[in-house]
Every structure is written in C-alpha cells, then in structure tokens.
C-alpha positions in Angstrom: 52.3 48.1 20.3 51.9 44.7 21.5 54.0 41.7 20.2 53.8 38.2 20.5 53.9 36.6 24.0 57.6 36.1 25.4 56.7 32.5 26.2 53.8 30.9 24.1 51.6 28.5 26.2 52.4 25.0 25.4 49.2 22.7 24.8 48.4 20.1 27.4 48.8 17.4 24.9 52.2 18.6 23.7 53.3 18.8 27.3 52.2 15.2 27.8 53.9 14.1 24.8 57.0 15.9 25.8 57.0 14.3 29.4 56.4 10.9 28.1 59.2 11.3 25.4 61.7 12.6 28.1 60.6 9.6 30.3 61.3 6.9 27.5 64.4 8.6 26.7 66.0 8.5 30.2 64.7 4.8 30.4 66.5 3.8 27.2 69.6 5.7 28.3 69.6 3.9 31.6 69.4 0.6 30.0 71.9 1.1 27.5 74.6 2.3 30.2 74.0 0.2 33.1 74.8 -3.6 32.7 72.2 -6.1 33.3 71.5 -7.1 37.1 73.3 -4.0 38.2 70.4 -1.8 39.0 69.5 -1.4 42.9 67.7 -4.6 44.2 67.0 -5.7 40.5 67.4 -9.4 41.2 64.9 -9.3 44.1 62.6 -7.0 42.2 62.6 -9.6 39.2 62.1 -12.4 41.4 59.1 -10.9 43.3 57.3 -9.8 40.1 57.9 -13.3 38.5 56.5 -14.9 41.7 53.4 -12.5 41.9 52.9 -13.0 38.1 52.5 -16.9 38.6 50.2 -16.5 41.6 46.2 -16.6 41.0 45.7 -14.8 44.6 48.0 -12.5 46.4 49.8 -14.3 48.8 52.7 -12.6 50.6 54.0 -15.8 52.3 55.1 -17.4 49.1 57.8 -14.7 48.2 60.7 -17.3 47.7 61.5 -19.7 44.9 64.7 -21.5 45.4 64.9 -22.7 41.6 64.3 -19.1 40.3 67.0 -17.6 42.7 69.4 -20.1 41.3 68.7 -19.1 37.8 68.9 -15.6 38.6 72.3 -16.0 40.1 73.4 -18.1 37.1 72.4 -15.3 34.7 74.3 -12.6 36.8 77.2 -14.8 36.9 77.1 -14.9 32.9 76.1 -11.4 32.2 78.3 -9.8 35.1 
C-alpha cells in the first residue's frame, strides 16, 4: 500500500513567492528595529546613490558633494 509522499514537492511559483515574502519580512523587520543612519556605511551608500542618480554619465571622479554631506550629518544629528 502506497501513501501520500512524506514531503510533497512545492511548485517553483510558490517557492519563489515564499523566498520573496521572507526577504520582504526580513527587510521590514530590519527597518523597524535599526534606527535611521545606523546600518553599516549607510551615510556613504546614500550619498553615492544620490550622486550617481544625478549624473548623466558614470563619472567616478565626482563622488563627493559637500552640501549633501552636510545635510546627511544634520539628519544624523537630528535622528540619532
């Protein structure tokens, strides 16, 4: 007599949905627990993403924006 399989196979679509759900829940948990600007290298990553977003071409020499750095420092002082 054969019974149902011990571990039924999960469909690729459901597996993908499960992985995405775990990823999103983990991210939401991290955002809820860690205060603003306290993730490793967050100010530098934010500044670099902001600078690259404003560029019309990739220019690695223009990676500093003193005004933006000051604004980030002020935000860090305000939000801990």
